[in-house]
C-alpha positions as CSV (number, residue, x, y, z in Angstrom):
1,M,28.7,-37.5,-10.3
2,K,29.1,-35.8,-13.7
3,A,28.0,-32.1,-13.7
4,I,25.1,-31.1,-15.9
5,P,26.6,-28.9,-18.7
6,A,25.6,-25.3,-19.0
7,I,23.0,-24.3,-21.6
8,P,24.7,-22.1,-24.3
9,K,23.5,-18.5,-24.3
10,W,22.6,-18.7,-28.0
11,L,20.3,-21.6,-27.3
12,L,18.6,-19.7,-24.4
13,L,18.0,-16.7,-26.7
14,M,16.6,-19.0,-29.4
15,C,14.3,-20.6,-26.9
16,G,13.2,-17.1,-25.9
17,L,12.5,-16.2,-29.5
18,L,10.5,-19.3,-30.1
19,F,8.5,-18.9,-26.9
20,G,7.7,-15.3,-27.8
21,A,6.6,-16.3,-31.3
22,Y,4.5,-19.1,-30.0
23,Q,2.8,-16.9,-27.4
24,F,2.1,-14.2,-30.0
25,F,0.8,-16.4,-32.9
26,H,-1.0,-19.2,-31.0
27,P,-3.4,-20.3,-32.4
28,V,-1.7,-20.0,-35.8
29,Q,-3.6,-17.9,-38.4
30,P,-2.7,-16.3,-41.7
31,I,-0.7,-13.2,-40.7
32,A,-2.6,-10.6,-42.8
33,A,-6.0,-11.8,-41.5
34,Y,-4.6,-12.0,-37.9
35,L,-3.4,-8.4,-37.9
36,T,-6.7,-7.1,-39.2
37,L,-8.8,-8.6,-36.4
38,P,-10.7,-5.7,-34.7
39,H,-9.1,-6.1,-31.3
40,R,-5.6,-6.1,-32.9
41,V,-6.3,-2.8,-34.7
42,Y,-7.4,-1.0,-31.5
43,L,-4.6,1.5,-31.3
44,A,-2.8,0.9,-34.6
45,D,-4.7,3.7,-36.5
46,N,-3.8,6.4,-34.0
47,Y,-0.1,5.6,-33.9
48,W,0.2,4.9,-37.6
49,A,-1.3,8.3,-38.4
50,F,1.0,10.0,-35.9
51,S,4.0,8.2,-37.3
52,D,3.3,9.4,-40.8
53,A,2.8,13.0,-39.5
54,I,5.5,12.9,-36.8
55,F,7.4,16.0,-38.2
56,R,4.3,18.1,-38.3
57,P,2.6,20.0,-35.4
58,Q,0.6,17.7,-33.1
59,D,-2.0,18.1,-30.3
60,V,-3.1,14.5,-29.7
61,A,-2.2,12.9,-26.4
62,W,-0.4,9.9,-27.8
63,A,2.1,12.2,-29.6
64,E,4.1,12.1,-26.3
65,S,5.4,8.7,-27.5
66,V,7.9,9.7,-30.1
67,L,10.6,7.0,-30.5
68,M,8.6,4.0,-31.8
69,P,6.6,6.1,-34.4
70,L,9.9,7.8,-35.4
71,L,11.5,4.3,-35.9
72,A,8.5,3.3,-38.1
73,K,8.9,6.5,-40.1
74,V,12.6,6.0,-40.6
75,L,12.1,2.3,-41.6
76,G,9.3,3.2,-44.0
77,A,6.7,1.2,-41.9
78,S,4.5,4.3,-41.7
79,S,3.5,4.0,-45.3
80,D,0.9,1.3,-44.6
81,R,-1.0,0.2,-41.5
82,L,-0.2,-3.4,-42.1
83,A,3.5,-2.6,-42.3
84,F,3.2,-0.6,-39.1
85,Q,1.5,-3.5,-37.3
86,F,4.2,-5.9,-38.6
87,L,6.8,-3.7,-36.9
88,N,4.8,-4.1,-33.7
89,V,4.7,-7.8,-34.2
90,I,8.5,-8.0,-34.4
91,L,8.9,-5.8,-31.3
92,T,6.3,-7.8,-29.3
93,V,7.9,-11.2,-30.2
94,F,11.3,-9.8,-29.1
95,I,10.2,-9.0,-25.6
96,T,10.8,-12.6,-24.6
97,P,14.4,-13.0,-25.9
98,V,15.3,-9.6,-24.5
99,F,13.9,-10.8,-21.1
100,C,16.1,-13.9,-21.5
101,L,19.2,-11.8,-22.4
102,A,18.5,-9.6,-19.3
103,L,18.3,-12.7,-17.1
104,T,21.7,-13.9,-18.4
105,K,23.2,-10.7,-17.0
106,R,21.7,-11.1,-13.6
107,V,21.5,-14.9,-13.1
108,Q,24.7,-16.8,-13.5
109,N,23.3,-20.4,-13.7
110,T,22.1,-21.0,-17.2
111,R,19.6,-23.7,-16.1
112,T,18.1,-21.2,-13.7
113,V,17.9,-18.7,-16.6
114,F,15.8,-21.2,-18.5
115,I,13.5,-21.7,-15.5
116,G,13.1,-17.9,-15.2
117,L,12.3,-17.7,-18.9
118,V,9.6,-20.4,-18.6
119,I,8.1,-18.7,-15.5
120,F,7.9,-15.4,-17.4
121,V,6.3,-16.9,-20.5
122,C,3.7,-18.7,-18.4
123,T,2.8,-15.8,-16.1
124,F,3.2,-12.6,-18.1
125,K,-0.3,-12.2,-19.7
126,Y,0.7,-9.4,-22.1
127,L,2.6,-11.9,-24.3
128,N,-0.6,-13.5,-25.5
129,D,-3.1,-10.7,-24.8
130,Y,-1.4,-7.7,-26.4
131,V,-2.7,-4.7,-28.3
132,L,-0.9,-3.8,-31.5
133,G,-0.1,-0.2,-32.4
134,A,1.0,1.3,-29.1
135,P,4.7,1.7,-28.2
136,D,4.4,-0.7,-25.3
137,P,6.7,-3.5,-26.6
138,L,9.6,-1.1,-27.3
139,T,9.1,0.6,-23.9
140,M,9.2,-2.8,-22.2
141,I,12.3,-3.9,-24.1
142,F,14.2,-0.7,-23.0
143,I,13.0,-1.1,-19.4
144,L,14.2,-4.7,-19.2
145,L,17.6,-3.7,-20.6
146,A,17.7,-0.9,-18.0
147,A,16.8,-3.3,-15.2
148,A,19.8,-5.5,-16.2
149,S,22.3,-2.6,-16.5
150,Q,24.3,-0.3,-14.4
151,G,25.9,3.2,-14.7
152,R,25.7,5.1,-17.9
153,L,24.2,2.2,-19.8
154,L,21.3,2.2,-17.3
155,A,20.7,5.9,-17.9
156,I,20.8,5.4,-21.7
157,Y,18.2,2.7,-21.6
158,V,15.9,4.7,-19.2
159,C,16.3,7.7,-21.5
160,L,15.3,5.6,-24.6
161,A,12.3,4.1,-22.7
162,G,11.3,7.7,-21.8
163,L,11.5,8.8,-25.4
164,T,9.2,5.8,-26.3
165,H,6.6,6.5,-23.6
166,F,7.6,9.0,-20.9
167,S,4.7,8.8,-18.5
168,L,4.6,5.0,-18.4
169,T,8.4,4.9,-18.1
170,A,8.3,7.3,-15.1
171,F,5.8,5.0,-13.4
172,A,7.9,1.9,-14.3
173,I,11.1,3.4,-12.9
174,V,9.4,4.4,-9.6
175,A,8.0,0.8,-9.4
176,M,11.3,-0.9,-10.0
177,A,13.6,1.4,-8.1
178,P,13.4,-0.3,-4.7
179,L,14.2,-3.7,-6.0
180,Q,16.8,-2.3,-8.5
181,I,18.6,-0.7,-5.6
182,L,18.2,-3.7,-3.3
183,A,20.0,-5.8,-5.9
184,E,23.2,-3.8,-5.2
185,S,25.3,-5.1,-2.3
186,D,27.0,-1.8,-1.3
187,S,25.7,1.7,-0.5
188,D,27.7,3.3,-3.3
189,G,26.2,1.0,-5.8
190,K,22.7,1.7,-4.6
191,R,23.3,5.5,-4.9
192,R,24.7,5.1,-8.4
193,Q,21.6,3.1,-9.6
194,L,19.3,5.7,-8.3
195,K,21.3,8.5,-9.8
196,Y,21.5,7.0,-13.2
197,M,17.8,6.1,-13.2
198,L,16.9,9.7,-12.4
199,L,19.4,11.0,-14.9
200,G,17.9,8.9,-17.7
201,L,14.4,10.2,-16.9
202,V,15.5,13.8,-16.8
203,A,17.4,13.4,-20.1
204,S,14.4,11.9,-21.9
205,K,12.1,14.7,-20.7
206,V,14.5,17.4,-21.9
207,L,14.9,15.7,-25.3
208,L,11.1,15.4,-25.6
209,L,10.6,19.1,-24.7
210,G,13.1,20.0,-27.4
211,W,11.3,17.8,-29.9
212,Y,7.9,19.4,-29.0
213,W,9.4,22.9,-29.3
214,T,11.1,22.1,-32.7
215,F,8.0,20.7,-34.3
216,D,5.4,22.8,-32.5
217,Y,3.6,20.1,-30.5
218,Q,0.8,21.4,-28.2
219,L,-0.2,18.2,-26.4
220,F,-3.2,17.5,-24.3
221,S,-1.3,15.5,-21.7
222,R,-2.4,12.6,-19.5
223,W,-2.3,14.8,-16.5
224,D,-4.7,17.2,-18.3
225,F,-6.9,14.2,-19.0
226,I,-6.9,13.1,-15.4
227,K,-7.7,16.6,-14.1
228,E,-10.5,17.0,-16.7
229,K,-12.1,13.7,-15.8
230,G,-11.6,14.0,-12.0
231,F,-10.9,11.1,-9.7
232,G,-14.6,10.4,-9.3
233,H,-14.6,9.2,-12.9
234,F,-11.9,6.6,-12.2
235,W,-13.5,5.5,-8.9
236,A,-16.8,4.9,-10.8
237,L,-15.0,2.8,-13.4
238,F,-13.3,0.8,-10.6
239,F,-16.5,0.1,-8.7
240,E,-18.2,-1.2,-11.9
241,N,-16.0,-4.3,-11.6
242,P,-13.3,-4.2,-8.8
243,K,-12.7,-8.0,-9.2
244,Y,-11.8,-7.5,-12.9
245,F,-9.5,-4.6,-12.0
246,F,-7.4,-6.7,-9.6
247,Y,-7.6,-9.8,-11.8
248,T,-6.2,-7.8,-14.8
249,P,-2.6,-9.3,-14.8
250,G,-4.0,-12.8,-14.8
251,R,-4.3,-15.8,-12.5
252,W,-0.8,-17.2,-12.9
253,F,0.8,-13.8,-12.4
254,G,-1.0,-13.6,-9.1
255,V,-0.2,-17.1,-8.0
256,L,3.5,-16.7,-8.7
257,G,3.5,-13.4,-6.9
258,V,1.9,-14.8,-3.8
259,L,4.2,-17.9,-3.7
260,G,7.2,-15.7,-4.3
261,L,6.2,-13.3,-1.5
262,L,5.5,-16.2,0.9
263,Y,8.9,-17.7,0.1
264,I,11.0,-14.6,0.7
265,T,9.0,-13.8,3.8
266,V,9.8,-17.2,5.2
267,M,13.4,-16.5,4.3
268,R,13.0,-13.2,6.3
269,R,14.0,-11.0,3.3
270,Y,11.3,-8.4,4.2
271,S,12.8,-5.6,2.2
272,V,12.3,-7.5,-1.0
273,A,8.7,-8.4,-0.1
274,L,8.0,-4.7,0.6
275,G,9.7,-3.6,-2.6
276,Y,7.6,-5.9,-4.7
277,C,4.4,-5.0,-2.9
278,F,5.3,-1.3,-3.5
279,A,5.8,-2.0,-7.3
280,L,2.4,-3.7,-7.4
281,C,0.8,-0.7,-5.8
282,V,2.4,1.6,-8.4
283,A,1.3,-0.6,-11.3
284,Y,-2.3,-0.7,-10.0
285,S,-2.3,3.1,-9.4
286,A,-1.1,3.7,-13.0
287,M,-3.8,1.4,-14.3
288,F,-6.4,3.1,-12.1
289,I,-5.9,6.6,-13.7
290,T,-5.9,5.3,-17.3
291,L,-8.4,3.4,-19.4
292,D,-6.2,0.8,-21.0
293,G,-6.0,-2.0,-18.4
294,L,-3.4,-4.8,-19.0
295,R,-1.1,-2.9,-21.3
296,I,-0.6,-0.1,-18.7
297,F,0.0,-2.6,-15.9
298,S,2.4,-4.7,-18.0
299,V,4.7,-1.8,-18.9
300,V,4.8,-0.4,-15.4
301,I,5.4,-3.8,-13.7
302,I,7.9,-5.5,-16.0
303,G,11.1,-4.0,-14.6
304,A,10.1,-4.7,-11.0
305,Y,8.8,-8.2,-12.0
306,F,12.2,-8.9,-13.6
307,N,14.1,-7.8,-10.5
308,F,11.8,-9.8,-8.3
309,L,12.3,-13.0,-10.3
310,C,16.1,-12.5,-10.4
311,L,16.3,-12.1,-6.6
312,V,14.1,-15.1,-5.9
313,L,15.8,-17.3,-8.6
314,N,19.3,-16.4,-7.3
315,C,18.2,-17.3,-3.8
316,S,16.4,-20.5,-4.7
317,F,18.9,-22.0,-7.2
318,K,22.2,-20.5,-5.9
319,N,25.4,-22.4,-6.5
320,K,26.9,-24.2,-3.5
321,H,29.9,-21.7,-3.6
322,E,27.6,-18.7,-3.4
323,S,26.7,-17.1,-0.1
324,G,23.8,-14.7,0.5
325,C,21.4,-14.0,-2.3
326,L,18.8,-11.6,-1.0
327,P,19.1,-8.4,1.1
328,R,17.2,-8.5,4.4
């Protein structure tokens, strides 16, 4: 029987780009009108103003997120809010092709890559329920690239993600670390992955502190916000609608997660199941101590979700010449 030809990588990336654009723009509207809808402007004003004043002293909490506003400043997108939002559009649409590119590095079968891409598009709610203005898309792009990398390149991507949004990157790295480590077959590889993830986080923090000192930033941090509010404040918000809290990532994300966990449990790969459950706990914890719902959950979970999909896909669609696919 004639073998089915592999799908060219360029075609996979083009599919990723088209899927990302469809998720973002559906239903189609004039771009200027679309970007000025109230729920699309939610955070744009804050980050746009910060981008324009990035080289001056700051005390606002969102000034911890330096890289994306700096990119906007360098590109001239800080001159106008619509230009700033358009930069966000580009970054958000590129999440999907970057996810596809990362899959090609971890999943050898191109048809399986396409299946993983479709699963991601259908289950990752952020792709069509985003908030423009925040550095979330750039943070997710770097976390995805980190999840598909090893060694120094892993550290560089983690560092760039930390410069984009340090606190969310720290949560995301903690969430994805168990599955990232489990993907390595030998103990030396596991130690290297952990070492370079930590190195990237430390490097980003050092660089941020240097930036704060250079430009006289005196920030009211997220931890200051949590201490000021107290955990009682977050418990009160949780008990207002606990069902909505757990339902935040969406129905299909939950369905896929349950099916995936059942499958790998039946396959007796308990460490993978525990690793993904741990990642979900970290993502829900991050969302609990913030007020931003889906965008927080999405940034924190995306690296672990990518690793989980890769492990399950490699096991489910492995080639006949491949042996084991998941660690026990």
